[in-house]
N, C-alpha and C positions, 0 to 999 in steps of 0.2 A: 719264411713266415711273413716277412715284410712284403715280399713280392706278391704272395697270395692275397694279403689284405688289400694291396693296391688294385689287383685284378677285380676283387669283390666290389670295391668302392667305385671303380670305373664302370662295372656292369650295372650297379644300382643307379648311378647318374645317367647312364644311357637309357635305362628303362623309364626314368622320370621324364627325360626329354621327349621320348617317343609318346608317352601318355599325354604330356602337355600339348603336343602338336596334334594328336588324334582327337582328344577330348578338350575342347576349349574350356576356359574357366567358367563360363556361363553355364555349360552343361553340368560340370562338376558341382557348381553351386546349387543347381536345381536338384541334383541327385542327393545332396546332403541337406536340403531344405534351408539353405542359407540365403537364397536369392531375395526373399522379401526384405530381410534385414539389410542386405547389401544395397538393394535398390533404395530403401528408405534412407540409408546413410548417404548414398550418392546424390539423390535428388531432393532429400529433405534437409538433413542436417547441414550439408555444405551450402545449399542455397540459403538457408536461414542464416548461416554464418556470414556469407557474402552480403546478404541483405543488411545485416547489422553493421558490417564494416562500411557500407555505403550510407548508412543512416546518420544524419547529423546529431550532435548533442543539442540539448534544448537551448543553450545559450546562442548557438548559431541559428537554430530553427526560428527563434522568436525575433531575431534582429530585423528591424525595419518594418515590423508589422504592429499596428496599433488599432485601437477601436475609436478613433477620433470621431467617426461619423455614426458610431453605434452607441445607443443608450440602453438602459435596462427596460425601457418601454418596448424595445424590439422583442423581448422575450415572449410576448403574447403571440407573435407570428412564428415561433419555433414549435415544431411538432416532433414528438418522439413516439415511435411505434415498435413494440416488441415483435420480432420476426419469428416465424415458425411456432407461434404460441399454441397452436393446436397439438403440437407434439411434446409440449412441456407440461409437466405435472405441477399444478399450483397447490400450495399449502397455506396455512395460516400460522403466524407467530405473533403473539401479543396483539391480536385483532387486526393484523395487516396481512393482505395477500402477498405471497412471496414465492420464490423458487429456490429449491435446495440445489446449490451449485457445488457439485463435487466432481470427481474424476470421471464419473459416468456421463456427465454433461460437459463435453469437451469445450464447447464454445457457446456463448450467448450473444445474439446479434440484435441490434436495434436499427431501425431506419430513422435517420434524423434529417429533417428538412429545415433549412434556415433561409431567411429572407434576403440576406446580404452577405457579401464576403466579409470576413473578419476573424478575430481571435475569440473563441468561445470557451467558457468554463464547463467542465463536466463534474457531476456529483452522483453518488450512488448510495441509496439506503441499504444497510446490511445489519445482520444480527447473527450471533453464534448460538448454538444450541446448548452450550454449557458442558458438552462432552469433548469437543475438540479443543486441545490446548495450544496447538500451533496457530500462529497467525496465517491468514490466507494470502496467497500471492497470485496475481493475475497479470497477463500481458494484454495490452490494448493495441488494436489496429484500427485504422480508418481506411475503408475501401481496400482492405486486404494488405495494407502496408503499415509498418510502424512509423508514426510521424517523427519520432526522435528516439534516441537510444534509451532515455530514461523510461520510456513507455514499455520497455521489455519486462519491467517488474514493478508493479504497484503493490504495496503491502497494506492489508486491512487488519488492523490491530484489535485485540481484545481489550476490555476494560477490567481492571482489577481493583479491589479494595482491601485495605487492612482491617481485619476483624476487631482488633483491639490495639492498645498502645504497647510500647516496649515494657516488658516486666522484668523484674529481677528475681532469679530463682533462689533456692535455699543456700547456695554457696556463693552468692553475690554476682553471678554471671548474668549478662543481659540476654533475654530471650526475644527473638524477633516475633512480631505479631503474625498471626495466621493470615494468609492471603486467600481470598475467594473471588470468583469471577462475578462481575456485575453485568448480568445478561439484560441488555436493553437495545433498542434500535439506535443506531448511529448513522450519521451522514458523513460520507467520505468525500471531501473535495479533492479531486485527483491532484496529489502533491508528490514531490520527489521523495522516494523512500530513503534516500541517503541524507536528506535534510540540507542539500546544497542551495536550495531556493526557499526563501522565507514565505513567499506567497504561493497559492495554488497555481498549477500550470495551466496555460491556455493552449487551445487547439485550433489550428488554422482550418477553417471551412469556407468553401466557396458557396455562393448562393445556389440553392437547389438541394437535391437528395444525396445522402451519404449513408454508408453502412458502418456503424461502429461496433466492433467485436471485442469481447473479453474472453480470453482463453485461459483454461485451467493451467496452473503451475504447481501449486501445492495448497493444502489446507481446504477444509470444507466449511461452508456457511450458507446462510439464507440471504438472498438479495431481494430488494423491493424496487422502488421507483428509481429509474435512471433519468437524470435531468440534464438538459443542455440549455445554457443561457449566457447572458452578459452580466458580469459582476464588475462594478466599478472598483478601481484600485483605491486603496486607502489614501486619504489626503495626507499631506505632510503635516508636521506638528504645528507649524506656524498657522496654517489654515485652520487646523483643528482648534487651536486656542481662540482664534477670532470667532469661529462658529460658536463655541461654548460660551464665550464672553457675551455674545448676542442672545443666546437661547438658554443659557444656564444661569445658576446663581451660586454665589460663594457659600460655603458651609463652614460653621465653626466646629463641626464634628471632629473629634480627635481620639484616636484609639490605636493601640498597638496589639498586633496579633502574632501569636506563635505560628509560623507558616505551616508546620506539620499538623497542627491541631485543626486546621481548616481544609486539609487535603480530602477531596471527595473521591476521585478516581485517578488511576494511573494506567498507562497503556503498556506497561512492561513490569514483570515481576523482578527485573533487575534493579528497579528503583526501590530502595529499602530504607527503613528508618534505622538510624544508627547514632549512638551517642558519641560526641566528640570530647566528652569529659569536662566541658566548660560549665561554669556555674552562672548561667544567665538567668535573669529574672524579669522577663518582659511582662507587661501587664496586658490583658487581665490574667494570663496564665503564668504559673511558676513551674519550671521544669528543672529538676535536678537529677542527673545531668541533662543538659539541653540536647534533644534529638535533632539530627539533621537528615534530610532526604538525600541519600547518596546513591550513585549508580554502582552496582556490584561489578559490572564489567562494561567496558566501553562499547556503546551501541548507539548509533545515530537514530534520530527520529523519536526519542522518548520524551514524554511530557507527563506532568501531573496537573489535574484539574482542581482548582481551589475555589471555595465559596466564601465571599466576604459579606458578613452580615452588617452592611453599612446603612445607617439611618442618620439624618434624613437624606432625601434626594438632593443632589447638587454636585458641584465641581470639587473634587477632593484631591 
């Protein structure tokens, strides 16, 4: 029985070897309709992987490059033109012309012309339609290549609002407020999605024309105007104090605000109001127990927008 099994196994292996030599793998792939995927894997995925491995991180990319000779006045000489606009369907959202950017529109390209070599800021107007709950993610390339690794994934976030405050139900448990989407136009200054860099990222452009491309990764939304320009870095605090001392005026205004009461929008539903059980009594609000804005699960890049009703104008 064992000898017969060994003869069968030897015969099967011989047949496989003969077939492999007579019919190359490429022919077999064509016969079973796997060649397109195989080619895409070999020439697409691997090339993309190798390109990413060769691409520097932003910290290395931005070393030694500044805008010492460039000022915001140079922005008048920057031009941005949407490419292939005749093939793109334009729509309107909240009285603005826009493009619906989903998986059917794989890439959106702009031709950017700048007057001088330098590091430029990019920004993009966008809005969600209120139906898509996922954040949108896009890859950015300049002249067909990623400038740095962080450009592989830029995240465009929704804005959310809490409909009401924390309430206590009939058995004494806290009930979180209902969250709804605040659908409005936003401007995204291209920033690191992981939150490793506090300021918006800058992109190196040489004088002349370039093609800037955004490629679909996930999520659907509407996009408006794409802008390229110079933005001055914030001054340090010492310079800021000197400037406000010259141009501002001191104020005797004094008020204490409960932070959660002045929350307007947040970019993640993981930011939730929750009581810590403390009995704080800030003025002008009394909260028993005092709510805190806490993150339900660790996630980078989250923020809350707050509005301070401060009067009069001055340095506070």
